[in-house]
N, C-alpha and C positions, 0 to 999 in steps of 0.2 A: 504494500499499499502505500502511494504517496501524496502528499501534502502538496498542493499547487496554491502558493500564497495569491491572491490579486488585490488591489487595493483600489477601489475606485469611491470618489468622494470623501478621502481619508476613513473608509470603510474598509475593513480587512474582511476578505471573504475566501473561504477555505475551498478549495476543486479538492476532491479524492479523486485518487485514478489508482487502475488495477487491472491483473490480468486475470484476477481471479474474484469470485464473491467476497462483498465486504459485509455482507450483512446476509446471515442466512440462519440467524434465528434471532431473538429480541433482543437477548444479550449482548449481542451484537452491536445493534443500533445503541443500546444503553452505554457500551464501551466507548462506540465512535463520540458520540455526545458528550461524554464526561472528557476524553482524550481532546478534543477540540477545542470545549469549552476551556479547560485547564490551558490552552496555547492562547485564550483570548480570542476563539471567534464565534460570533454568534450568528455568522451567517454560512451555510454550508451548501457545496453542489456534490450530488452523487450522481452517478450515471446509472441507469436503469440496467444496464449489463451485468453490473456488480451486485445486483440486490438479487434473491433468490424469487425465481418465478413465484414461489408460495407467497410471498410478499403481497402480489396482485391478487390472491384471492382472499376475498374478505372474510369468506366462512369462517377462516382459520384464526380471524382476531390479528394475528401479528402487524397486519400495517396499523390498526387501532393501537394499539399497545404502544408501537415504537414511536409513533407520531405525537402520541397522548404527550410521550418523554419530552418531545421537541417542544412542544405548547408549555407544557409545565415550567420549562426552564428558559423559555421565550426566545428559544434560538430556531431560527429561520431555516427552511430546507428546500431546496428545491432538486428534483429528479428529473434529470434529462437523458432524453432519449427517444425512441420510436414506438409510442404505445397503441400503433394501430392492431398488435393483435391481443390485445386485451377488449374485446368485444362487449363482455357481459355487460348488462344492462347497470347491476349494481358499482362494478370499478369504474366505467364512463361515467354513472352519473357523480360517483364519489371525488373522479379528478377533475369534474366540471364546476365542483361547488368548491373543492381546494381552491382551483385555480380562480375565483372571486374573490379568495382573501389574500392575506399577504402571509402567512405562517408558513405553509405547504403549498407549493406548486409544481405542477408536471408542465414541462416544457421541450421545446425540441431540439432547445443548442445552448452552448455554452453563452453565447453573444446574449440571449434573450435572459438565462438566468442572472447573470452579472448586471444585465439593467435592471431587472426587478429585483436583486437583492441589494442594489447600490441606493434604491429610494427608501425614504424612510416611510 
Protein backbone atom coordinates (compact mmCIF):
# COMPACT_ATOMS: atom_id res chain seq x y z
CA UNK A 1 0.00 0.00 0.00
CA UNK A 2 1.26 3.43 -0.93
CA UNK A 3 0.01 6.81 0.21
CA UNK A 4 0.24 9.66 -2.25
CA UNK A 5 -0.30 13.03 -0.63
CA UNK A 6 -2.08 15.77 -2.58
CA UNK A 7 -2.46 19.28 -1.21
CA UNK A 8 -5.14 21.47 -2.74
CA UNK A 9 -6.25 24.77 -1.19
CA UNK A 10 -3.99 23.89 1.77
CA UNK A 11 -6.04 20.73 2.35
CA UNK A 12 -4.06 17.48 2.61
CA UNK A 13 -5.69 14.60 0.74
CA UNK A 14 -4.40 11.02 0.87
CA UNK A 15 -4.72 8.82 -2.21
CA UNK A 16 -4.20 5.15 -1.44
CA UNK A 17 -2.84 2.90 -4.16
CA UNK A 18 -2.03 -0.77 -4.14
CA UNK A 19 -1.81 -3.80 -6.37
CA UNK A 20 -4.05 -5.76 -4.02
CA UNK A 21 -7.12 -5.29 -1.87
CA UNK A 22 -6.69 -2.74 0.89
CA UNK A 23 -10.13 -3.35 2.36
CA UNK A 24 -11.19 -7.00 2.60
CA UNK A 25 -13.06 -6.86 5.91
CA UNK A 26 -14.47 -4.25 8.29
CA UNK A 27 -11.29 -4.10 10.39
CA UNK A 28 -9.25 -3.12 7.32
CA UNK A 29 -11.41 -0.03 6.85
CA UNK A 30 -10.99 0.98 10.48
CA UNK A 31 -7.22 0.36 10.35
CA UNK A 32 -6.92 2.50 7.22
CA UNK A 33 -8.98 5.26 8.79
CA UNK A 34 -6.93 5.28 11.99
CA UNK A 35 -3.59 5.11 10.20
CA UNK A 36 -4.37 8.02 7.88
CA UNK A 37 -6.11 10.10 10.55
CA UNK A 38 -3.03 9.72 12.75
CA UNK A 39 -0.93 11.03 9.83
CA UNK A 40 -3.09 14.15 9.60
CA UNK A 41 -5.44 13.19 6.76
CA UNK A 42 -9.19 13.68 7.04
CA UNK A 43 -9.83 13.36 3.31
CA UNK A 44 -9.06 10.07 1.61
CA UNK A 45 -9.25 8.58 -1.88
CA UNK A 46 -9.44 4.80 -2.25
CA UNK A 47 -9.73 3.03 -5.59
CA UNK A 48 -12.64 0.65 -6.12
CA UNK A 49 -10.27 -2.03 -7.41
CA UNK A 50 -8.63 -2.08 -3.95
CA UNK A 51 -11.87 -2.89 -2.14
CA UNK A 52 -13.27 -6.39 -2.00
CA UNK A 53 -16.42 -6.80 -4.12
CA UNK A 54 -18.21 -7.94 -0.95
CA UNK A 55 -18.13 -4.29 0.17
CA UNK A 56 -20.60 -3.46 -2.60
CA UNK A 57 -23.07 -6.16 -1.49
CA UNK A 58 -25.05 -4.08 0.98
CA UNK A 59 -26.77 -7.14 2.49
CA UNK A 60 -23.65 -8.14 4.43
CA UNK A 61 -23.39 -4.76 6.17
CA UNK A 62 -19.68 -4.25 5.50
CA UNK A 63 -20.08 -0.94 3.62
CA UNK A 64 -22.40 0.43 6.28
CA UNK A 65 -20.06 -0.45 9.13
CA UNK A 66 -16.96 0.96 7.43
CA UNK A 67 -18.60 4.13 6.16
CA UNK A 68 -20.19 4.78 9.55
CA UNK A 69 -16.70 4.88 11.08
CA UNK A 70 -15.58 7.43 8.49
CA UNK A 71 -18.67 9.52 9.29
CA UNK A 72 -18.14 9.25 13.05
CA UNK A 73 -14.60 10.59 12.72
CA UNK A 74 -15.67 13.17 10.12
CA UNK A 75 -13.20 11.78 7.61
CA UNK A 76 -14.32 12.35 4.03
CA UNK A 77 -13.90 9.46 1.63
CA UNK A 78 -14.09 9.20 -2.14
CA UNK A 79 -14.06 5.79 -3.75
CA UNK A 80 -12.83 6.13 -7.33
CA UNK A 81 -13.60 3.63 -10.04
CA UNK A 82 -15.89 2.26 -12.69
CA UNK A 83 -19.07 1.28 -10.88
CA UNK A 84 -20.99 0.02 -13.92
CA UNK A 85 -20.65 -3.59 -12.71
CA UNK A 86 -22.79 -2.77 -9.67
CA UNK A 87 -26.29 -2.74 -11.11
CA UNK A 88 -28.47 -3.72 -8.17
CA UNK A 89 -31.05 -1.16 -7.09
CA UNK A 90 -29.79 -1.04 -3.51
CA UNK A 91 -26.17 -0.27 -4.37
CA UNK A 92 -26.97 2.16 -7.18
CA UNK A 93 -29.41 4.02 -4.90
CA UNK A 94 -26.81 4.01 -2.12
CA UNK A 95 -24.12 5.47 -4.39
CA UNK A 96 -26.55 8.07 -5.77
CA UNK A 97 -27.57 9.19 -2.28
CA UNK A 98 -23.96 9.24 -1.09
CA UNK A 99 -22.98 11.44 -4.01
CA UNK A 100 -25.57 14.00 -2.95
CA UNK A 101 -23.64 14.51 0.30
CA UNK A 102 -20.08 15.42 1.18
CA UNK A 103 -19.02 12.60 3.52
CA UNK A 104 -18.71 9.65 1.12
CA UNK A 105 -18.71 9.84 -2.66
CA UNK A 106 -18.33 7.41 -5.53
CA UNK A 107 -16.64 9.13 -8.48
CA UNK A 108 -15.09 8.02 -11.74
CA UNK A 109 -11.72 9.80 -11.58
CA UNK A 110 -9.03 10.97 -9.19
CA UNK A 111 -9.34 14.46 -10.68
CA UNK A 112 -13.04 14.62 -9.74
CA UNK A 113 -12.24 13.19 -6.31
CA UNK A 114 -9.59 15.84 -5.68
CA UNK A 115 -12.00 18.54 -6.78
CA UNK A 116 -14.71 17.24 -4.46
CA UNK A 117 -12.39 16.81 -1.47
CA UNK A 118 -10.74 20.21 -1.89
CA UNK A 119 -14.04 22.01 -1.25
CA UNK A 120 -15.42 22.66 2.22
